[in-house]
N, C-alpha and C positions, 0 to 999 in steps of 0.2 A: 469292467468293457471301454474298449476303447473307440471314440466315435471315428465314423468315415470321413477321412481327409476332405470332403468337398463341402463335406456336412459341417466341421469347425469352421470353415474357411467360412460356409453361410455365413453363422453364426457369428463371425468375425466383422462382416459387414453389416447387417442388417442389422447389430446390436453396439456403432460404433457411437461415443457420445464422447464429444469434447469435454473432458473437464474442467477447463477453464477458457475465459476469454481467447480467442483467437485474434489478436490483432494485425492485420497489412497495410503497411505502410507504404505511403503515394509509389515505392520502387518498389514493392513488391505488385501490386496491382500491378503496374506496364509491364513490368518481365513477362507476369501469367498471360496478359491482352496483348502482349507484342507475339508471343508464345503460337497463342492461336487465328494473328496473324501471320504468321509464318507454317503455317501448319496449311491452310486453306490457301494460301500462294503457290505451293508447293504443290496440292492436291491441280489446281486450274493449269498451272505452266503445263507438266504432264500431260496433259488429257489428253490434247493431240498423241499422243506419240500409243498410249494405252487404247486409242478406242480403233485403229485401226483394222484390226481383225482379233476372235477372241484367243488366238495364242497369245496378240499380244496384252489383253486384258486379262486372262486370265494368268495367266506362266510368266509375264516377262516378255515372251517369243524371244523366250529362251537368252536374252541377256546380259540379261541383269549379272557380275561379277560374285564369286563363289564369296566373297568379307561378306559384300553391300549385304548378300541374305541372308547372313551368318547374321553381320551388327542387328539386321531387322529380327528377328529371329529371338536373340537374346532380348530385345528393348520386350517381344509379348512378353518373357517371362521375367518380368521387374511389374511382377504382379503384385498391387498391394494388399489385397486380403490374405495372402498365399506369404506374404513378410512379412506381415503384423502377426499370421499365426506362427514363421520360425523364431520369430520375438521372444515370441510364449516360450516355446519350446526349446531353444534356448537358457531363458530364462532362468525356467524348473529344471530341464536336464541341465545343460553346462553343454560340452564336447560333445557329450557322448552324443547330443540331439543331431550331430551331426549324419547320423542313421536315420535319421524318421522318413526324414525328407524320401528316402527307399520307398516306401508306401506310397508314391506315384506315378512308376518309380521315378525317379531324378534321373539315374545314371540310363535310362533309355536313349541318352542321346548320346553313350558310349558303345552302345548293341545299333546304333545309325552310323555312329563315326569308322564303326573297322569294318561295317561288312553290308547293312542293312540297304546305307541311301543309295551304296551304287548298284543293286539286285535289283532297289525300283525304278531309276534315272535305268538303268539299260533297256526302258520299259519303250521310251520316248511320247505314255499317253497324259492324257495330263488335267485326268483325278482317280482316286481312287477307287471308285465304282470301274471305270476303262478299266484300270487295271484289271480287277477280275475277269473282265470279259477277254484280255492276256493272257490270263492265267487258263480259263473253264473254255472258254471256247461262246459261240454265239446257238446254243443247243439250248433243251429245254431246262439242259438244270445250271448253263451258263447265263442265262435271261434271269430264274430265280435267283441264283447269287446276286448279279447284278442291282435288281432291282429288290432285295433287303438292306444292300448295302448304300445304294441311294435313301431308300425307310433311313435308316439308323447314322448317315451323315446329316438327315436333313432334321431329321431329331432331335440329335447334338446341336445345332446353331443354332436352333429358336431356341434350345437350352438355355444355351450357353448366352444368346442375345437374349433375352431372357433376365439370363443373370448379371448380364453386366451393365444392363437400363435402373436394375436397382440399387448396382453397387454406385456408377455416377451418379447420380440420383442424392444420395447420399450424403457419400464424401463429397463433394460441388457444393451441398447446402451447409453442410457442418465447416466447410472450409471458404469458401469464399465468404468473401464480405456483405454482401448484396441481401438483403430477404424480399424475396417475390410475392412470398402471402405468407401473411399469419397464425395461420396455419401450417404446423411443423411437417403435417406430411405432405400437404397442397405445397410446399416449397418445393420439397425432395423432391415429389414428383412434374413441376416446373422446371428445375436443373436440370432433370435426366432426360426431359423432355428436346432441352437445350443443347446439350452437351451431345445427346447421340444424333440427333436433325443435324445438326454440323459435322460431323463425326461421317456419316454417313455420307451427308455432300461432297465429300473430298476423295471418299472411299470410289462413289460409282465415280463422278468424274473418271479418277485417275486410274482405277483397277490395282492392279498387283505395283503396275509401273510407280501405286502414290502413295500405296500402302509398307513399300521398300523402303522408298525416299523419304518418308517422315519418322517411318520409326529409328529410321538410321536418327536422322535430329533426334527425336526422343533418348534415344541411348543415349548418345551426349550429353543429353539434360537429368538424362539421371545418374550418370556417371559420377557426374559432378557432386552431384545435392546428395548422394553415396560415401562418396570420398570424406566430403567437408563435414557429413556426421558422424563420420569413424576419427579423422582429426581433432574433432571436438570433444568428444568423448577419450582421446586421448591425452589433453592437455588439460581436462576437469576433473580427470577419475586416475589418483595412481596404482599402481599395482596392491602397495599395500592398506589403498581402501576399497577395492576388490574381494582382497584375500578377507578381510573383517566382512560382507558383506555375502561371501559363499558358505555353502556346505564344504568337508571334506573331500575331495574328488569332482569337483563342480571343470574342473580343469583339465583332468583325462581323458584320453576318445578311448580307453581300458574301461573293460564288463567283464564282472565276474557272474556266475547263473542268477546273482539279483545285483539290480540299478546301485541301489549301497548306497542312495543319498538320503540322508537326512537334515532335514530342513525346521528339524524343532527347535527351535528359542526368536529362527528369524523372521518363518513365513509356515505357522501352521496350512494354511490352507494350500501351502505348494503338497507338501504329503499327501495332502487326501488328493488334492488332482494327480496325483500320481497314480493313486490308488484309482481313481475312477479312467484315467486312460488305462491302466488293466497293462502298467510298461512293466511294474514290479520284478516280475521277471524275465529281465530284457533278456535274455539268450533262445525262449521259445517266441518270443515279440519279433528278435532278431533270425530266429528261423522263418518263420511267417514271410515273411518281409521278400529276403532273401527269393523264398520258393515261389512266392507271386510276384515278384522283382522282372527276377528270371523267365520265364515262361510270359506274362505279358511282354518283356522287352526283347524277346526273340518274337514274339505276335508282329511286330513292325509297329510301325502311329495308326493312328485311327486315323478313315479318311477324312479330315481335317483342313487345318490351314497349316498344321505341321508339316503334311503329306504336300500342300500344295506348295512351300520352298521346295523341295527335294526336285519335285519334279519340275521346275523353274528354274533348277540350275541349268549353265552351260552344257556340260558333259557328266558322266556320271562320278569324275572321282573330283570335281570341284562339289559334287553335293555331298559326298564325302569329306573334304576340306571347309564347307561350312559346318557340318555336326561336331567338327574339331574345333572349329575356332567359337560355337555358341559358348563352349566348354573358357575355353582360354579369356576371354574378355569380360563373360556371366561373373564368375564367380566369386572372384577374386574382391571389385566393389561391390556388390553384391552384400557380401556377406561382412564387409566394413557399418555399410548402413544397420545391418541385423546387430551386431555385435553392440555398434556405437548406441544403436538406442538400446538396445541388452544391458550395458554395465553403467550406465547413466539413470535407467529407472534401479537395478540398482543396487546404489547409493543413496542416489534422492529422490524416490520415489516408490521404497518397501514399505515404511511407513503407511502413506497412504492403501497402499493395498490390503496392510495387516488389518484398516481400521474399516474398509470395507468387510471384514471377517466372514461368511460363507459365503455372498454375494463378490469374491472377488473375479474383478474384469484385469486381463492382464493386455485385453488390446486397447484400451489408455492409456499405457506406454508412448503408444507412439504418441498423437494431438497433445499426448503432457509434456515429452521431450521437447515438441516443436515446439510451445506455448512461449516455453521457458528458456530453454538455449538453443532453436537459431536465429541469428541475426537478422536484420531487416535488410534486401535483399539477396541472400540467398534463401531466408524464406518463404519469396515467392519462386527462387528457382526450386525450391522443392517441394513445396505445391503443385507448382508448372512440372516438375520432371510427376509426381504423384497421379495426377489428374494424367498424363502419357502413356503409365502404363496401364492403367485400366482405359483409358483409345483405342491403345497399338494390340491391346487383345480382342475390344469390341470390331475395331478397323480389319484384322486377319477373318474373324469370322462370319463377318458380311462380306466380304470378298467370297470367301465360299462359299455359297449358298447358291447363287446362280449358274457357278460350274457344276451342279451337280444339277439343277435344276434346268440351264439350257443344253448344256455338252450330253449330259447322260439320259436325259428324257425328250427333251421337244426336241435335238438335232437327232436322234438317235429312235426312238418313236413316231414321231409325229412330221417331220420336215428337215430333210437333212442336204436341202437343195436350195435355202435357204440361203438371202446375201451375208457376209461380213456385216456387213454393218447394223442389219437386223438380230442378228446373232448378240451385239452388240447390245443394243436399246432395251431386248427382251434383257438382257445382265440388266442395265436399270430398272427396269420396272421389277423383276422377280428381287433386288438388294432392297429396293424400298419395303416390296410386300413383304418382308421375311423382318423386316428392322418394326414393321407396322405394327405385327403380328405376335414377334417377342414383349414388341412393347405392352401392350394388348398384357400379354402371360406376368408383363412385371410389376402391372398394375394390381396381383392379385397375389400380393405376398404370400397368403395363404398354403398356393400352389405350385412354389418352388422350391421347398426343399423337398417333396413328390419327386418332380420335376431333376432335378438334380443332381436326386439318390439314385431318381431312375437311370438314367445316361452313365451314371459310375457305376452299379451294379452293373447293367451290364456291360459296358465296357470290359469290367475286370471279367464276369461271369461269361459273355455270354459271344466278346467278341478272341476271345485269348487263345479256345482250344480250336475253332474252327481256321486264323488266320495263322499259327503256327504250324499245323499241320500243310495250311498250300506249300506252303517253303519247303518241306524233305517229305512229302509222301507220293510219290511219282499215281499212286490209284487211288488219293482223296479227291475226289469226284466236284461237282456243281452242285447235284444234289447232295451229299456231305455236309457241304460247305452249308447251303439252303437250312438245312434243318439244324445243323448246329447251333445258327446267328440266333435260329427264330426259338430253340431248346433256351439258348442263353439270354434272350430279351423274355421268355414267357418267367422263367424262373426266377429271374430279378423283379418282376412286378413287385410281386407278395414281401421283397423284401426289406419295402419301405415298412411294411407292418410290420413282420420280424422281428426285426431291431428291438421297436418298442412292444414287444409282448414276452420277446425274453432275453432279450439282452445281448444276443449273439452278429454283432457288427459283421461290415463288408466282407470284412479282412479274414475271420474262424469262417467265413464263410464259404472263402475265395475257392479253397480246397472242396468242399462239397456240389459249385456251381461250374466248375470246370470239371471236375468227373462227371456232370450231369451232361456235361456241354460235349466235351468227350465221346461219352456212349451214341448220343445224335449223330454226332459227326458217322461213326464208324459203319453205325447200323443204316442213315443214309445214306454213307459211299459201299457198304458190300448187296445194300437191296438193290442197286441199281448197279448198272453196265459202264465200263470206266469211261473215261473222252475221250473224244477225236486223237487218235494219234500221230494225228501231224499239226494238232492244237499243240500238246505236249511236246514234238516235237522244234517248234517256234520256240514255246517257250521256256523250257530246259538250255537250246543252245542261246541262248544270249543273254539270259538270266545268269546261267550258272550256278543254282544256288546247290551247296553240299547236302548230304542225309538220302534217302533210298528213295533211287530214279535209277538204280538198275536197268529193268527193259528199254526204257526211253532213251539210255545212254545205248545199249547195244543197238536198238534202231537206226539209228546216228551214227556211232560207228560203221555200222553196215552199208550208209549214202557217202562216208567223207567217215577216213577210220583216220584224220586228222583231229576230228575229234575229242579231247580228251573230258575225263571228268573236273570235277573242282575237286580237290584235294587235299583245302586249306583247314579244312574241320579244327586240329590240332594245333593254328597260327593262332584263329582268331577265337579262342575260346582265353587262348591263353593273351590274347590281345585284351581281349576283356577283361580280366582282370587285371593286369596295366592299369588299364584306361579307368579302370574301377577308382584303385588307390590315389593314380591323377589326381583323378575328378575329385573324389575328396580331401585330396592333400589340398587341394587351388584352394578348396572350400575353408579346411581347415584356415590355415594363409594369413584368410583377411582378418579370421577371428584371431589370432595369437600373433597382428597386428598392433589390433586394436589393443591388445585385453597386453602390452607390451611385455608379453612373453618369448623371452630371446631366446633365450635357449630350444621352448619347441621351434620358433618360427627356424632357424638353423637347421635343426632336423628337418620340419616341413620342405625347407627348400633346397634340402639334396634328396630326399627322397622323389621331390619334381623332375629336379635334374636326372637322376635316375632315370625314373620311368620315361621321365622325356627322351632322353638319348635312347632306352630298348624301342619303343613306341618308335624313332626313327626311320629302326632300322627292319624290326620285323611290320610296321605295317606299313605308317607313309613310302619309304619306297620301294616297297611292293605292290602298290595301290593299280591297276590297272581299268584305260575305261571299258572294254568287251571284253574275250578273252581272244585272243591269235586268233584260231579261226573263226570268228565270227565279222561277217559283212554285215554294215548295224542295218537295219530297218528302222522306221514307225509305226506304230499297232495305232491306227485311229479308229 
């Protein structure tokens, strides 16, 4: 049975150990110190602009251009533990590994690009919880749904702060040259405290402005490092050397009923890993991944920093373009890094992996390549870039916490007449408090697996059903949303132990969790009255999703015959399919370039060109900020 993605990532971070001595030159150290100084300078330089009011602090006052938000979002996706996981996937599964990250699902950005970012941004709200009020109103059902989203968001924030604390500490202790304590565990803790405190300082001072501008700088640092590692691999490894190191079918993106990759005679532990992961019957795995991925993607982003970036865009069209640019700028350089690390390891590190026997650690590929194949100067850039990858995700997570506490709890339920300065200062306090709380949790490593597993299971099982129905069914109300989410959270808790006892993974359990949540949504909805028709009319008119909105559409037509339903479902579905092909081809391009498979590279460029032209006419040219019959309003 395959282990859940988040748990695999957790293992990669927690088990990271450098197999050889990492020697940083004076130039490398200067580069790393210069990076930290630049980040701190940016945070303080723009702090006055961010501290005017909470719109500026949380949303950048909706003044940040779409390409800046897109680069920022891309930077946050350069997650080092995720990169290490994908290196392992490419090493063992070859080009077929392109489909395995759909577990997350990686193609959710396509759904965002095609229609969800536009729908979300049309609300004009500040947070995901505030969006729930826009959808369900302020009655009892609306308040219950609002509260459970806030709880869900804050638990996620707390868990990911703790996760980031552990990762930053272990990575920094292994890759930075200074020993702060003789005890390795204490050394990691000191590093984690220093780096998280540093990151918190510039986030608290600069808010969303600071997050975006520092992440743009981090993106360019990481891109340079990615391309450089890819070029090093291209110089060091010839196609013939690679062909001798991999089994037949490794370079093919196509698959049959079974995976049909045989590592016998090369790396026996890879065959055992395929069986352990449960991917041998690859078609069954693929169907489960697509089923879960489509439903989860259609539900929209979780109420965290991803949604904050969408709501920060200037307009709905810019929100969609932001999601588009993430794919354009991220996939090729990131997969050049993944492919570069993988091919160097395949040729030069396979013997070491064989010598590990059953205890093979694929996560040691990255530090091995860094120690042996990255020259001075570039090594400093790569270490700074990997630190930036940790820090960017941590920073965006920290910025999300006060948005929910200040805007969705204090301002809504306690004091909605405080000054803007009060809200901003409260945001400082809340950010620091959440970092402290997450740090305390992070000090107890044994509890992190349960925290991460709970979040992922709740997200997959509890979030999907409720948040899919909120878009497509007019009758779905706040009570149904609350009960569906609550059902998912309760059902997710025992999943931590179910896998240990039965081997049933989160992916295999997803249909069961989804079905239970769907039943909770339906029962909660039909047992309670519909939401206020005026709330539904306001939501539908401004957002205009497709789905089952007949009664609301009829009520709006009586008021204004010019109001037309959204009839773009077929076009959006077509664009999602084309977009997934386009996105997957961009990822494959980075791999084919590094392994110098020029024929496949040419075909891939052709696919990217054709799909890009199609999307130009069927998606880009048809984008609308708002339906033509809408007068824009802001929902507070």
